[in-house]
ZAPAZA-137782 format. One record per residue (C-alpha): residue number from 0; x, y, z. Coordinates in pm, 1 decimal, always signed. Last residue first. Layout:
<vonus>
{vonu NUM,{X,Y,Z}}
...
</vonus>
This chain:
<vonus>
{vonu 103,{-36.8,+2242.1,+1325.0}}
{vonu 102,{-178.8,+1904.8,+1416.9}}
{vonu 101,{-427.3,+1844.5,+1696.8}}
{vonu 100,{-470.9,+1516.5,+1886.2}}
{vonu 99,{-785.2,+1485.7,+2100.6}}
{vonu 98,{-810.5,+1217.5,+2369.9}}
{vonu 97,{-800.0,+1469.2,+2654.2}}
{vonu 96,{-982.6,+1785.5,+2550.1}}
{vonu 95,{-1123.3,+1873.4,+2892.6}}
{vonu 94,{-781.6,+1833.3,+3061.4}}
{vonu 93,{-506.2,+1746.9,+2814.6}}
{vonu 92,{-425.3,+1763.4,+2444.1}}
{vonu 91,{-211.0,+1509.6,+2262.7}}
{vonu 90,{+43.4,+1620.3,+2003.4}}
{vonu 89,{+82.7,+1596.5,+1625.3}}
{vonu 88,{+323.9,+1870.2,+1512.2}}
{vonu 87,{+294.1,+1830.2,+1135.0}}
{vonu 86,{+662.3,+1884.4,+1065.3}}
{vonu 85,{+750.1,+1517.9,+1029.2}}
{vonu 84,{+434.8,+1308.4,+995.6}}
{vonu 83,{+229.4,+1188.6,+1292.6}}
{vonu 82,{-108.5,+1189.2,+1117.7}}
{vonu 81,{-109.3,+810.4,+1084.0}}
{vonu 80,{-62.5,+804.1,+1462.7}}
{vonu 79,{-426.3,+908.8,+1507.9}}
{vonu 78,{-550.4,+581.4,+1361.3}}
{vonu 77,{-764.2,+510.2,+1053.6}}
{vonu 76,{-646.3,+794.6,+836.7}}
{vonu 75,{-816.8,+841.4,+498.5}}
{vonu 74,{-990.6,+1174.4,+568.7}}
{vonu 73,{-708.3,+1296.0,+791.8}}
{vonu 72,{-458.4,+1269.1,+507.5}}
{vonu 71,{-684.8,+1460.3,+269.9}}
{vonu 70,{-766.0,+1714.7,+541.1}}
{vonu 69,{-401.1,+1783.2,+620.3}}
{vonu 68,{-293.6,+1809.3,+255.5}}
{vonu 67,{-586.2,+2036.8,+163.1}}
{vonu 66,{-524.8,+2250.3,+471.6}}
{vonu 65,{-161.3,+2297.3,+368.6}}
{vonu 64,{-260.5,+2401.6,+15.7}}
{vonu 63,{-546.3,+2629.3,+129.9}}
{vonu 62,{-359.4,+2825.0,+398.8}}
{vonu 61,{-268.0,+3115.3,+165.5}}
{vonu 60,{-635.5,+3137.2,+66.1}}
{vonu 59,{-741.3,+3211.7,+426.1}}
{vonu 58,{-1058.1,+3014.8,+487.3}}
{vonu 57,{-1432.8,+3073.4,+446.1}}
{vonu 56,{-1443.3,+3152.0,+73.8}}
{vonu 55,{-1182.0,+2894.8,-28.3}}
{vonu 54,{-1434.6,+2662.2,-189.3}}
{vonu 53,{-1319.8,+2304.4,-239.1}}
{vonu 52,{-1671.9,+2161.4,-205.9}}
{vonu 51,{-1664.9,+1922.4,+91.1}}
{vonu 50,{-1331.8,+2007.0,+255.1}}
{vonu 49,{-1340.7,+2379.2,+176.5}}
{vonu 48,{-1703.8,+2401.2,+287.5}}
{vonu 47,{-1616.8,+2224.3,+613.5}}
{vonu 46,{-1323.6,+2457.4,+672.3}}
{vonu 45,{-1544.5,+2760.8,+613.4}}
{vonu 44,{-1812.0,+2625.9,+847.6}}
{vonu 43,{-1568.3,+2579.4,+1136.0}}
{vonu 42,{-1641.5,+2330.7,+1415.6}}
{vonu 41,{-1636.8,+2041.4,+1171.0}}
{vonu 40,{-1755.8,+1691.2,+1247.9}}
{vonu 39,{-1641.0,+1331.8,+1289.9}}
{vonu 38,{-1329.9,+1336.8,+1072.3}}
{vonu 37,{-1123.6,+1034.0,+1178.3}}
{vonu 36,{-1346.3,+757.3,+1042.7}}
{vonu 35,{-1269.1,+831.9,+679.7}}
{vonu 34,{-1122.3,+496.0,+600.5}}
{vonu 33,{-1240.8,+199.2,+805.2}}
{vonu 32,{-1509.8,+78.6,+565.1}}
{vonu 31,{-1292.4,+148.7,+262.8}}
{vonu 30,{-1009.5,-51.2,+416.6}}
{vonu 29,{-1239.6,-339.3,+504.3}}
{vonu 28,{-1394.0,-347.6,+154.8}}
{vonu 27,{-1047.3,-345.4,-4.0}}
{vonu 26,{-933.7,-633.0,+218.0}}
{vonu 25,{-1246.9,-832.2,+136.3}}
{vonu 24,{-1201.6,-770.9,-237.8}}
{vonu 23,{-835.3,-866.1,-215.8}}
{vonu 22,{-928.3,-1191.0,-41.6}}
{vonu 21,{-1175.8,-1283.2,-317.0}}
{vonu 20,{-916.0,-1198.1,-586.9}}
{vonu 19,{-631.8,-1395.8,-429.8}}
{vonu 18,{-686.8,-1717.9,-627.2}}
{vonu 17,{-704.6,-1524.4,-952.4}}
{vonu 16,{-370.2,-1360.7,-875.9}}
{vonu 15,{-212.5,-1700.6,-801.5}}
{vonu 14,{-347.7,-1839.5,-1129.3}}
{vonu 13,{-121.8,-1620.4,-1335.6}}
{vonu 12,{-301.9,-1501.1,-1646.3}}
{vonu 11,{-189.6,-1627.6,-1986.1}}
{vonu 10,{-370.9,-1497.1,-2294.7}}
{vonu 9,{-45.2,-1441.6,-2478.0}}
{vonu 8,{+238.2,-1590.1,-2274.3}}
{vonu 7,{+417.5,-1759.3,-2563.9}}
{vonu 6,{+374.4,-1470.9,-2807.9}}
{vonu 5,{+456.7,-1219.7,-2536.2}}
{vonu 4,{+796.7,-1373.7,-2467.4}}
{vonu 3,{+893.9,-1288.3,-2825.0}}
{vonu 2,{+1147.6,-1488.2,-3024.2}}
{vonu 1,{+1223.2,-1357.9,-3367.2}}
{vonu 0,{+1095.4,-1472.1,-3704.1}}
</vonus>
């Protein structure tokens, strides 16, 4: 008969995790509520169809992988700076489009 840590801890659940469950649920609800607030509308029907249904009919197929990455990140971003990844070229616009931050 060998020693097994599982035999001693069988059925044991740390109480600290149970104590945090209500807080974790609130945090998760807040994150889900905030997520997806960056995409307000689409000015391009093909891009919208690609985002909603995955169809490549209205976009260039060679752009699909990069667009999928950009849209996925944008869909869960809460702040514009979350899109400021190396190589994505986040920059503010000016004049009539002040407050908009395109990526390329």
